[in-house]
VEXNUKOL-604286 format. One record per residue (C-alpha): x, y, z; residue in one letter. Coordinates in steps of 0.001 Angstrom, whole numbers, plus 500000, padded with zeros to 6 digits. Layout:
<atoms>
ATOM xx yy zz res
ATOM X Y Z A;
...
</atoms>
This chain:
<atoms>
ATOM xx yy zz res
ATOM 104576 538629 681695 M;
ATOM 101297 537670 683395 F;
ATOM 100445 541350 683871 V;
ATOM 100858 542088 680180 K;
ATOM 098714 539102 679272 Y;
ATOM 095979 540085 681710 S;
ATOM 096030 543656 680384 N;
ATOM 095643 542293 676860 Y;
ATOM 092617 540253 677909 I;
ATOM 091097 543241 679684 A;
ATOM 091542 545427 676591 M;
ATOM 089982 542781 674328 E;
ATOM 086922 542583 676571 E;
ATOM 086465 546352 676337 K;
ATOM 086131 546299 672550 I;
ATOM 082900 544978 671079 C;
ATOM 083542 541834 669043 P;
ATOM 081309 543200 666286 K;
ATOM 083285 546422 665812 T;
ATOM 085589 545280 662963 P;
ATOM 082642 544361 660720 K;
ATOM 080013 546773 662018 C;
ATOM 078243 548162 658924 P;
ATOM 077659 551615 660375 I;
ATOM 081373 552388 660011 F;
ATOM 081318 551290 656377 Q;
ATOM 077967 552940 655642 G;
ATOM 076043 555698 657375 I;
ATOM 078908 556850 659627 L;
ATOM 081798 556246 657247 K;
ATOM 084143 559192 657313 G;
ATOM 081909 561425 659429 T;
ATOM 082959 563495 662407 E;
ATOM 080904 561168 664606 F;
ATOM 082722 557921 663816 T;
ATOM 085278 558089 666631 E;
ATOM 082725 559384 669133 T;
ATOM 080395 556444 668483 Y;
ATOM 083298 553998 668718 K;
ATOM 084418 555471 672031 R;
ATOM 080920 555598 673563 L;
ATOM 079678 552216 672383 Y;
ATOM 082265 549962 670734 C;
ATOM 085202 550572 673054 E;
ATOM 083286 551077 676315 A;
ATOM 083166 547450 677378 G;
ATOM 080045 545770 678650 E;
ATOM 078499 549114 679597 E;
ATOM 078800 550338 675994 G;
ATOM 077392 547102 674589 R;
ATOM 074472 547303 677004 N;
ATOM 073649 550778 675650 R;
ATOM 074129 549848 671981 C;
ATOM 070826 549073 670268 K;
ATOM 072677 547377 667395 R;
ATOM 074456 544985 669732 Y;
ATOM 071316 544253 671744 Q;
ATOM 069245 543493 668631 V;
ATOM 071975 541257 667196 A;
ATOM 072282 539469 670521 L;
ATOM 068562 538630 670451 R;
ATOM 067999 537819 666774 V;
ATOM 071462 537342 665278 G;
ATOM 071630 540491 663154 K;
ATOM 070662 544152 662992 C;
ATOM 069620 546354 660046 P;
ATOM 072478 548439 658643 D;
ATOM 070626 551735 659181 N;
ATOM 070187 551380 662965 I;
ATOM 072533 553519 665039 L;
ATOM 073740 552484 668506 P;
ATOM 071632 555234 670064 N;
ATOM 068504 554714 667979 S;
ATOM 065366 556301 669386 S;
ATOM 063587 552988 668739 K;
ATOM 063562 550364 671451 T;
ATOM 065141 546979 670822 V;
ATOM 061642 545496 670720 E;
ATOM 060462 548045 668127 E;
ATOM 063455 547301 665914 I;
ATOM 062797 543558 666121 I;
ATOM 059080 544006 665349 V;
ATOM 059958 546089 662281 T;
ATOM 062445 543429 661160 M;
ATOM 059741 540751 661499 K;
ATOM 057238 542889 659556 E;
ATOM 059757 543290 656733 K;
ATOM 060537 539574 656703 G;
ATOM 064161 540161 657726 E;
ATOM 063924 537581 660499 I;
</atoms>
């Protein structure tokens, strides 16, 4: 029983806590061929995936991220935050 419980915990830690409500899966990636690839590379790849995800990193620093930012955005986290400040989003 302990093994099953520890496996459950390990699986939960692999999945980003923001995945269920992440707007990219309801918006710009909804129903595309890339949806599952992005989930696998970023949302379900544990801490390593979250460390690569620009959306997660921005939200971690300022509490939210614009809906149109993809996990692999060419913008740096700092550039995204500056743009958000310029637009009055934070």
